[in-house]
All heavy atoms as TSV, in Angstrom:
chain	resi	resn	atom	element	x	y	z
A	1	MET	N	N	1.549	-15.163	9.742
A	1	MET	CA	C	2.381	-13.905	9.969
A	1	MET	C	C	1.578	-12.986	10.901
A	1	MET	O	O	0.380	-12.845	10.785
A	1	MET	CB	C	2.522	-13.314	8.543
A	1	MET	CG	C	3.372	-11.997	8.722
A	1	MET	SD	S	3.622	-11.147	7.119
A	1	MET	CE	C	4.370	-12.413	6.035
A	2	ASN	N	N	2.320	-12.490	11.940
A	2	ASN	CA	C	1.569	-11.612	12.836
A	2	ASN	C	C	1.425	-10.269	12.302
A	2	ASN	O	O	2.014	-9.803	11.322
A	2	ASN	CB	C	2.299	-11.677	14.226
A	2	ASN	CG	C	3.675	-11.180	14.117
A	2	ASN	OD1	O	4.019	-10.246	13.428
A	2	ASN	ND2	N	4.510	-11.709	15.041
A	3	ALA	N	N	0.714	-9.438	13.141
A	3	ALA	CA	C	0.477	-7.986	12.619
A	3	ALA	C	C	1.745	-7.205	12.524
A	3	ALA	O	O	1.839	-6.386	11.559
A	3	ALA	CB	C	-0.483	-7.327	13.637
A	4	ALA	N	N	2.707	-7.409	13.442
A	4	ALA	CA	C	3.938	-6.605	13.375
A	4	ALA	C	C	4.725	-7.006	12.117
A	4	ALA	O	O	5.288	-6.049	11.540
A	4	ALA	CB	C	4.763	-6.905	14.633
A	5	SER	N	N	4.826	-8.222	11.713
A	5	SER	CA	C	5.405	-8.707	10.610
A	5	SER	C	C	4.787	-8.217	9.234
A	5	SER	O	O	5.514	-7.724	8.349
A	5	SER	CB	C	5.447	-10.202	10.487
A	5	SER	OG	O	6.253	-10.714	11.566
A	6	ARG	N	N	3.462	-8.180	9.232
A	6	ARG	CA	C	2.765	-7.636	8.175
A	6	ARG	C	C	3.028	-6.132	7.937
A	6	ARG	O	O	3.268	-5.638	6.806
A	6	ARG	CB	C	1.261	-7.915	8.140
A	6	ARG	CG	C	0.834	-9.292	7.897
A	6	ARG	CD	C	-0.607	-9.518	7.737
A	6	ARG	NE	N	-1.384	-9.148	8.943
A	6	ARG	CZ	C	-1.656	-9.968	9.957
A	6	ARG	NH1	N	-1.302	-11.140	9.943
A	6	ARG	NH2	N	-2.392	-9.490	11.031
A	7	SER	N	N	3.021	-5.492	9.070
A	7	SER	CA	C	3.344	-3.982	9.025
A	7	SER	C	C	4.665	-3.747	8.478
A	7	SER	O	O	4.929	-2.873	7.599
A	7	SER	CB	C	3.217	-3.390	10.415
A	7	SER	OG	O	3.410	-2.091	10.413
A	8	ALA	N	N	5.639	-4.491	8.941
A	8	ALA	CA	C	7.059	-4.306	8.466
A	8	ALA	C	C	7.168	-4.652	7.058
A	8	ALA	O	O	7.962	-3.885	6.319
A	8	ALA	CB	C	7.974	-5.269	9.311
A	9	VAL	N	N	6.470	-5.668	6.514
A	9	VAL	CA	C	6.523	-5.880	5.133
A	9	VAL	C	C	5.941	-4.845	4.262
A	9	VAL	O	O	6.475	-4.412	3.260
A	9	VAL	CB	C	5.781	-7.272	4.809
A	9	VAL	CG1	C	5.568	-7.515	3.354
A	9	VAL	CG2	C	6.526	-8.503	5.408
A	10	ARG	N	N	4.786	-4.228	4.766
A	10	ARG	CA	C	4.212	-3.100	3.996
A	10	ARG	C	C	5.184	-1.935	3.958
A	10	ARG	O	O	5.303	-1.332	2.944
A	10	ARG	CB	C	2.946	-2.669	4.623
A	10	ARG	CG	C	1.716	-3.551	4.451
A	10	ARG	CD	C	0.439	-2.901	4.685
A	10	ARG	NE	N	0.226	-2.690	6.188
A	10	ARG	CZ	C	-0.114	-3.515	7.043
A	10	ARG	NH1	N	-0.433	-4.838	6.733
A	10	ARG	NH2	N	-0.130	-3.212	8.328
A	11	VAL	N	N	5.886	-1.590	5.086
A	11	VAL	CA	C	6.907	-0.582	5.074
A	11	VAL	C	C	7.905	-0.877	4.051
A	11	VAL	O	O	8.345	-0.017	3.299
A	11	VAL	CB	C	7.357	-0.294	6.518
A	11	VAL	CG1	C	8.578	0.668	6.402
A	11	VAL	CG2	C	6.281	0.244	7.394
A	12	TYR	N	N	8.484	-2.040	4.043
A	12	TYR	CA	C	9.521	-2.437	3.159
A	12	TYR	C	C	9.110	-2.302	1.708
A	12	TYR	O	O	9.864	-1.720	0.865
A	12	TYR	CB	C	9.961	-3.893	3.526
A	12	TYR	CG	C	10.986	-4.375	2.507
A	12	TYR	CD1	C	12.295	-3.886	2.621
A	12	TYR	CD2	C	10.770	-5.309	1.614
A	12	TYR	CE1	C	13.219	-4.408	1.704
A	12	TYR	CE2	C	11.644	-5.683	0.565
A	12	TYR	CZ	C	13.018	-5.286	0.743
A	12	TYR	OH	O	13.891	-5.653	-0.160
A	13	ILE	N	N	7.883	-2.815	1.401
A	13	ILE	CA	C	7.397	-2.729	0.007
A	13	ILE	C	C	7.304	-1.287	-0.399
A	13	ILE	O	O	7.491	-0.853	-1.510
A	13	ILE	CB	C	6.051	-3.515	-0.073
A	13	ILE	CG1	C	6.322	-4.991	0.012
A	13	ILE	CG2	C	5.409	-3.156	-1.429
A	13	ILE	CD1	C	5.143	-5.831	0.114
A	14	ARG	N	N	6.815	-0.433	0.489
A	14	ARG	CA	C	6.593	0.999	0.212
A	14	ARG	C	C	7.948	1.655	-0.030
A	14	ARG	O	O	8.118	2.465	-0.980
A	14	ARG	CB	C	5.767	1.654	1.166
A	14	ARG	CG	C	4.337	1.215	1.135
A	14	ARG	CD	C	3.471	1.837	2.212
A	14	ARG	NE	N	2.143	1.210	2.272
A	14	ARG	CZ	C	1.205	1.673	3.005
A	14	ARG	NH1	N	1.255	2.586	3.747
A	14	ARG	NH2	N	-0.119	0.963	2.787
A	15	ASP	N	N	8.991	1.262	0.803
A	15	ASP	CA	C	10.224	1.766	0.545
A	15	ASP	C	C	10.903	1.311	-0.808
A	15	ASP	O	O	11.476	2.244	-1.536
A	15	ASP	CB	C	11.334	1.244	1.610
A	15	ASP	CG	C	11.106	1.930	2.981
A	15	ASP	OD1	O	10.732	2.969	2.995
A	15	ASP	OD2	O	11.491	1.348	4.031
A	16	VAL	N	N	10.696	0.108	-1.210
A	16	VAL	CA	C	11.112	-0.325	-2.495
A	16	VAL	C	C	10.340	0.389	-3.595
A	16	VAL	O	O	11.107	0.926	-4.574
A	16	VAL	CB	C	10.884	-1.886	-2.695
A	16	VAL	CG1	C	11.168	-2.333	-4.086
A	16	VAL	CG2	C	11.752	-2.615	-1.714
A	17	LEU	N	N	9.114	0.495	-3.592
A	17	LEU	CA	C	8.445	1.358	-4.583
A	17	LEU	C	C	8.869	2.819	-4.704
A	17	LEU	O	O	9.086	3.331	-5.740
A	17	LEU	CB	C	6.934	1.300	-4.273
A	17	LEU	CG	C	6.179	0.013	-4.531
A	17	LEU	CD1	C	4.736	0.083	-3.959
A	17	LEU	CD2	C	6.152	-0.303	-6.044
A	18	ALA	N	N	9.068	3.381	-3.526
A	18	ALA	CA	C	9.578	4.784	-3.499
A	18	ALA	C	C	10.954	4.905	-4.088
A	18	ALA	O	O	11.180	5.775	-4.872
A	18	ALA	CB	C	9.636	5.298	-1.957
A	19	CYS	N	N	11.846	3.998	-3.885
A	19	CYS	CA	C	13.126	3.980	-4.496
A	19	CYS	C	C	13.072	3.806	-6.000
A	19	CYS	O	O	13.655	4.446	-6.747
A	19	CYS	CB	C	14.021	2.784	-3.933
A	19	CYS	SG	S	15.616	2.734	-4.454
A	20	TRP	N	N	12.219	2.798	-6.401
A	20	TRP	CA	C	11.999	2.554	-7.856
A	20	TRP	C	C	11.567	3.919	-8.567
A	20	TRP	O	O	11.999	4.159	-9.654
A	20	TRP	CB	C	11.001	1.496	-8.134
A	20	TRP	CG	C	11.523	0.094	-7.951
A	20	TRP	CD1	C	12.868	-0.256	-7.872
A	20	TRP	CD2	C	10.845	-1.058	-7.985
A	20	TRP	NE1	N	12.915	-1.692	-7.732
A	20	TRP	CE2	C	11.739	-2.157	-7.801
A	20	TRP	CE3	C	9.509	-1.402	-7.954
A	20	TRP	CZ2	C	11.268	-3.491	-7.738
A	20	TRP	CZ3	C	8.978	-2.727	-7.815
A	20	TRP	CH2	C	9.929	-3.690	-7.654
A	21	PHE	N	N	10.506	4.594	-7.880
A	21	PHE	CA	C	9.974	5.687	-8.594
A	21	PHE	C	C	10.766	7.031	-8.278
A	21	PHE	O	O	10.380	8.079	-8.747
A	21	PHE	CB	C	8.539	5.737	-8.325
A	21	PHE	CG	C	7.705	4.756	-8.937
A	21	PHE	CD1	C	7.248	3.622	-8.356
A	21	PHE	CD2	C	7.379	4.805	-10.344
A	21	PHE	CE1	C	6.551	2.636	-8.945
A	21	PHE	CE2	C	6.671	3.840	-11.005
A	21	PHE	CZ	C	6.308	2.688	-10.298
A	22	GLY	N	N	11.691	6.974	-7.454
A	22	GLY	CA	C	12.472	8.168	-7.079
A	22	GLY	C	C	11.632	9.168	-6.245
A	22	GLY	O	O	11.881	10.305	-6.456
A	23	VAL	N	N	10.777	8.653	-5.340
A	23	VAL	CA	C	9.983	9.562	-4.528
A	23	VAL	C	C	10.218	9.077	-3.032
A	23	VAL	O	O	10.788	8.066	-2.772
A	23	VAL	CB	C	8.481	9.473	-4.871
A	23	VAL	CG1	C	8.277	9.964	-6.369
A	23	VAL	CG2	C	7.890	8.086	-4.755
A	24	ASP	N	N	9.555	9.839	-2.199
A	24	ASP	CA	C	9.629	9.458	-0.808
A	24	ASP	C	C	8.555	8.474	-0.341
A	24	ASP	O	O	7.558	8.422	-1.141
A	24	ASP	CB	C	9.355	10.843	0.020
A	24	ASP	CG	C	9.664	10.590	1.474
A	24	ASP	OD1	O	10.915	10.574	1.807
A	24	ASP	OD2	O	8.697	10.463	2.285
A	25	ARG	N	N	8.773	7.661	0.575
A	25	ARG	CA	C	7.817	6.674	1.075
A	25	ARG	C	C	6.434	7.268	1.361
A	25	ARG	O	O	5.331	6.759	1.075
A	25	ARG	CB	C	8.207	5.853	2.273
A	25	ARG	CG	C	7.326	4.683	2.544
A	25	ARG	CD	C	7.856	3.888	3.691
A	25	ARG	NE	N	7.683	4.609	4.929
A	25	ARG	CZ	C	8.632	4.551	5.901
A	25	ARG	NH1	N	9.627	3.760	5.749
A	25	ARG	NH2	N	8.474	5.231	6.999
A	26	SER	N	N	6.393	8.527	1.853
A	26	SER	CA	C	5.091	9.181	2.147
A	26	SER	C	C	4.350	9.395	0.985
A	26	SER	O	O	3.102	9.462	0.937
A	26	SER	CB	C	5.319	10.437	2.930
A	26	SER	OG	O	6.051	11.426	2.121
A	27	THR	N	N	5.012	9.653	-0.158
A	27	THR	CA	C	4.281	9.812	-1.435
A	27	THR	C	C	3.553	8.634	-1.894
A	27	THR	O	O	2.418	8.611	-2.390
A	27	THR	CB	C	5.308	10.298	-2.603
A	27	THR	OG1	O	5.985	11.438	-2.163
A	27	THR	CG2	C	4.621	10.509	-3.936
A	28	VAL	N	N	4.278	7.455	-1.731
A	28	VAL	CA	C	3.610	6.168	-2.056
A	28	VAL	C	C	2.480	5.877	-1.138
A	28	VAL	O	O	1.427	5.531	-1.568
A	28	VAL	CB	C	4.681	5.031	-1.945
A	28	VAL	CG1	C	3.992	3.562	-2.115
A	28	VAL	CG2	C	5.787	5.110	-2.913
A	29	THR	N	N	2.637	6.145	0.102
A	29	THR	CA	C	1.502	5.956	1.114
A	29	THR	C	C	0.333	6.907	0.775
A	29	THR	O	O	-0.801	6.433	0.767
A	29	THR	CB	C	2.066	6.296	2.597
A	29	THR	OG1	O	3.156	5.437	2.842
A	29	THR	CG2	C	0.894	6.175	3.615
A	30	ARG	N	N	0.541	8.108	0.480
A	30	ARG	CA	C	-0.536	9.029	0.054
A	30	ARG	C	C	-1.239	8.577	-1.205
A	30	ARG	O	O	-2.440	8.557	-1.311
A	30	ARG	CB	C	0.006	10.457	-0.215
A	30	ARG	CG	C	-1.000	11.441	-0.388
A	30	ARG	CD	C	-0.510	12.764	-0.677
A	30	ARG	NE	N	0.618	12.559	-1.546
A	30	ARG	CZ	C	1.593	13.435	-1.860
A	30	ARG	NH1	N	1.549	14.591	-1.426
A	30	ARG	NH2	N	2.526	13.193	-2.751
A	31	ALA	N	N	-0.379	8.065	-2.168
A	31	ALA	CA	C	-0.991	7.551	-3.456
A	31	ALA	C	C	-1.855	6.306	-3.192
A	31	ALA	O	O	-3.082	6.258	-3.724
A	31	ALA	CB	C	0.095	7.195	-4.365
A	32	ILE	N	N	-1.453	5.455	-2.327
A	32	ILE	CA	C	-2.299	4.348	-1.856
A	32	ILE	C	C	-3.601	4.818	-1.260
A	32	ILE	O	O	-4.673	4.293	-1.717
A	32	ILE	CB	C	-1.550	3.347	-0.975
A	32	ILE	CG1	C	-0.444	2.680	-1.805
A	32	ILE	CG2	C	-2.456	2.379	-0.306
A	32	ILE	CD1	C	0.614	1.903	-0.894
A	33	GLY	N	N	-3.433	5.778	-0.455
A	33	GLY	CA	C	-4.700	6.399	0.164
A	33	GLY	C	C	-5.657	6.962	-0.772
A	33	GLY	O	O	-6.859	6.987	-0.576
A	34	GLU	N	N	-5.094	7.560	-1.864
A	34	GLU	CA	C	-5.946	8.134	-2.953
A	34	GLU	C	C	-6.627	7.192	-3.833
A	34	GLU	O	O	-7.673	7.325	-4.269
A	34	GLU	CB	C	-5.150	9.191	-3.704
A	34	GLU	CG	C	-4.674	10.398	-2.909
A	34	GLU	CD	C	-3.862	11.320	-3.700
A	34	GLU	OE1	O	-3.513	11.054	-4.871
A	34	GLU	OE2	O	-3.419	12.340	-3.113
A	35	VAL	N	N	-5.903	6.044	-4.018
A	35	VAL	CA	C	-6.371	5.000	-4.968
A	35	VAL	C	C	-7.418	4.080	-4.271
A	35	VAL	O	O	-8.480	3.631	-4.907
A	35	VAL	CB	C	-5.300	4.141	-5.441
A	35	VAL	CG1	C	-5.701	2.826	-6.161
A	35	VAL	CG2	C	-4.400	4.932	-6.340
A	36	ARG	N	N	-7.338	3.817	-2.974
A	36	ARG	CA	C	-8.327	2.946	-2.209
A	36	ARG	C	C	-9.775	3.386	-2.466
A	36	ARG	O	O	-10.632	2.589	-2.900
A	36	ARG	CB	C	-8.020	2.991	-0.757
A	36	ARG	CG	C	-6.910	2.038	-0.372
A	36	ARG	CD	C	-6.811	2.018	1.117
A	36	ARG	NE	N	-5.802	1.092	1.562
A	36	ARG	CZ	C	-4.994	1.381	2.543
A	36	ARG	NH1	N	-5.094	2.482	3.231
A	36	ARG	NH2	N	-3.985	0.574	2.853
A	37	PRO	N	N	-10.133	4.708	-2.185
A	37	PRO	CA	C	-11.508	5.058	-2.490
A	37	PRO	C	C	-11.923	4.959	-3.962
A	37	PRO	O	O	-13.115	4.589	-4.265
A	37	PRO	CB	C	-11.571	6.537	-2.052
A	37	PRO	CG	C	-10.260	6.830	-1.366
A	37	PRO	CD	C	-9.331	5.743	-1.676
A	38	LEU	N	N	-10.976	5.187	-4.861
A	38	LEU	CA	C	-11.330	4.983	-6.306
A	38	LEU	C	C	-11.664	3.532	-6.604
A	38	LEU	O	O	-12.621	3.215	-7.298
A	38	LEU	CB	C	-10.215	5.458	-7.168
A	38	LEU	CG	C	-9.854	6.905	-7.087
A	38	LEU	CD1	C	-8.569	7.287	-7.878
A	38	LEU	CD2	C	-11.039	7.806	-7.531
A	39	LEU	N	N	-10.884	2.629	-6.065
A	39	LEU	CA	C	-11.170	1.229	-6.205
A	39	LEU	C	C	-12.415	0.807	-5.600
A	39	LEU	O	O	-13.342	0.133	-6.252
A	39	LEU	CB	C	-10.132	0.383	-5.641
A	39	LEU	CG	C	-8.667	0.457	-6.299
A	39	LEU	CD1	C	-7.614	-0.279	-5.520
A	39	LEU	CD2	C	-8.746	-0.089	-7.716
A	40	ALA	N	N	-12.850	1.347	-4.393
A	40	ALA	CA	C	-14.001	0.990	-3.808
A	40	ALA	C	C	-15.201	1.581	-4.481
A	40	ALA	O	O	-16.284	0.949	-4.620
A	40	ALA	CB	C	-14.079	1.546	-2.308
A	41	GLU	N	N	-15.057	2.761	-5.027
A	41	GLU	CA	C	-16.169	3.387	-5.819
A	41	GLU	C	C	-16.524	2.613	-6.975
A	41	GLU	O	O	-17.654	2.598	-7.423
A	41	GLU	CB	C	-15.554	4.791	-6.329
A	41	GLU	CG	C	-16.564	5.797	-6.704
A	41	GLU	CD	C	-15.788	7.157	-7.000
A	41	GLU	OE1	O	-15.548	7.839	-6.100
A	41	GLU	OE2	O	-15.572	7.268	-8.180
A	42	ARG	N	N	-15.539	1.839	-7.590
A	42	ARG	CA	C	-15.809	1.029	-8.817
A	42	ARG	C	C	-16.051	-0.429	-8.398
A	42	ARG	O	O	-16.061	-1.265	-9.273
A	42	ARG	CB	C	-14.616	1.121	-9.748
A	42	ARG	CG	C	-14.605	2.607	-10.424
A	42	ARG	CD	C	-13.190	2.931	-10.959
A	42	ARG	NE	N	-13.260	4.261	-11.619
A	42	ARG	CZ	C	-13.176	5.366	-10.873
A	42	ARG	NH1	N	-13.173	5.398	-9.550
A	42	ARG	NH2	N	-13.124	6.484	-11.528
A	43	LYS	N	N	-16.289	-0.576	-7.171
A	43	LYS	CA	C	-16.677	-1.934	-6.667
A	43	LYS	C	C	-15.554	-3.051	-6.850
A	43	LYS	O	O	-15.866	-4.187	-7.069
A	43	LYS	CB	C	-17.970	-2.514	-7.269
A	43	LYS	CG	C	-19.160	-1.599	-7.166
A	43	LYS	CD	C	-19.588	-1.446	-5.754
A	43	LYS	CE	C	-20.913	-0.645	-5.864
A	43	LYS	NZ	N	-20.952	0.573	-5.000
A	44	CYS	N	N	-14.255	-2.523	-6.963
A	44	CYS	CA	C	-13.160	-3.482	-7.006
A	44	CYS	C	C	-13.001	-4.110	-5.696
A	44	CYS	O	O	-12.913	-3.410	-4.740
A	44	CYS	CB	C	-11.916	-2.781	-7.476
A	44	CYS	SG	S	-11.969	-2.153	-9.126
A	45	THR	N	N	-12.811	-5.418	-5.692
A	45	THR	CA	C	-12.620	-6.094	-4.365
A	45	THR	C	C	-11.238	-6.653	-4.288
A	45	THR	O	O	-10.629	-7.049	-5.342
A	45	THR	CB	C	-13.686	-7.144	-4.184
A	45	THR	OG1	O	-13.649	-8.081	-5.267
A	45	THR	CG2	C	-15.133	-6.678	-4.173
A	46	ILE	N	N	-10.694	-6.679	-3.093
A	46	ILE	CA	C	-9.444	-7.321	-2.911
A	46	ILE	C	C	-9.609	-8.268	-1.773
A	46	ILE	O	O	-10.425	-8.134	-0.839
A	46	ILE	CB	C	-8.365	-6.253	-2.426
A	46	ILE	CG1	C	-8.234	-5.221	-3.583
A	46	ILE	CG2	C	-7.040	-6.916	-2.043
A	46	ILE	CD1	C	-7.456	-3.943	-3.176
A	47	SER	N	N	-8.974	-9.519	-1.907
A	47	SER	CA	C	-9.110	-10.529	-0.894
A	47	SER	C	C	-8.876	-9.936	0.601
A	47	SER	O	O	-8.070	-9.083	0.772
A	47	SER	CB	C	-8.051	-11.600	-1.170
A	47	SER	OG	O	-8.073	-12.627	-0.214
A	48	LEU	N	N	-9.644	-10.388	1.473
A	48	LEU	CA	C	-9.567	-9.828	2.861
A	48	LEU	C	C	-8.178	-10.043	3.411
A	48	LEU	O	O	-7.825	-9.250	4.281
A	48	LEU	CB	C	-10.558	-10.604	3.783
A	48	LEU	CG	C	-11.998	-10.338	3.407
A	48	LEU	CD1	C	-12.968	-11.076	4.306
A	48	LEU	CD2	C	-12.338	-8.910	3.546
A	49	ASP	N	N	-7.400	-10.997	3.015
A	49	ASP	CA	C	-6.134	-11.214	3.620
A	49	ASP	C	C	-4.959	-10.335	2.958
A	49	ASP	O	O	-3.807	-10.292	3.334
A	49	ASP	CB	C	-5.642	-12.621	3.570
A	49	ASP	CG	C	-5.483	-13.125	2.177
A	49	ASP	OD1	O	-6.204	-12.700	1.253
A	49	ASP	OD2	O	-4.759	-14.123	1.963
A	50	VAL	N	N	-5.407	-9.523	1.931
A	50	VAL	CA	C	-4.484	-8.621	1.255
A	50	VAL	C	C	-4.803	-7.253	1.734
A	50	VAL	O	O	-5.816	-6.765	1.709
A	50	VAL	CB	C	-4.594	-8.638	-0.370
A	50	VAL	CG1	C	-3.807	-7.657	-1.019
A	50	VAL	CG2	C	-4.302	-10.084	-0.795
A	51	ARG	N	N	-3.742	-6.448	2.074
A	51	ARG	CA	C	-3.918	-5.095	2.443
A	51	ARG	C	C	-2.916	-4.292	1.622
A	51	ARG	O	O	-1.735	-4.543	1.500
A	51	ARG	CB	C	-3.488	-4.996	3.881
A	51	ARG	CG	C	-3.733	-3.642	4.382
A	51	ARG	CD	C	-3.951	-3.506	5.884
A	51	ARG	NE	N	-4.190	-2.063	6.220
A	51	ARG	CZ	C	-3.743	-1.432	7.225
A	51	ARG	NH1	N	-3.012	-2.167	8.089
A	51	ARG	NH2	N	-3.982	-0.194	7.437
A	52	LEU	N	N	-3.424	-3.196	1.120
A	52	LEU	CA	C	-2.663	-2.280	0.225
A	52	LEU	C	C	-1.872	-1.398	1.121
A	52	LEU	O	O	-2.413	-0.979	2.251
A	52	LEU	CB	C	-3.568	-1.490	-0.649
A	52	LEU	CG	C	-4.315	-2.214	-1.714
A	52	LEU	CD1	C	-5.187	-1.290	-2.495
A	52	LEU	CD2	C	-3.466	-3.005	-2.578
């Protein structure tokens, strides 16, 4: 999968999450941005091929 396809998939997934929770996609994106440092702080690792 190329970079453009992965980006489109991330946008789609964030759209679905936003719909499920009744919020805007920007809220989901911001939440992901807030969670990433918390995971890193606790030494949580995610496979290199997975991007939140």
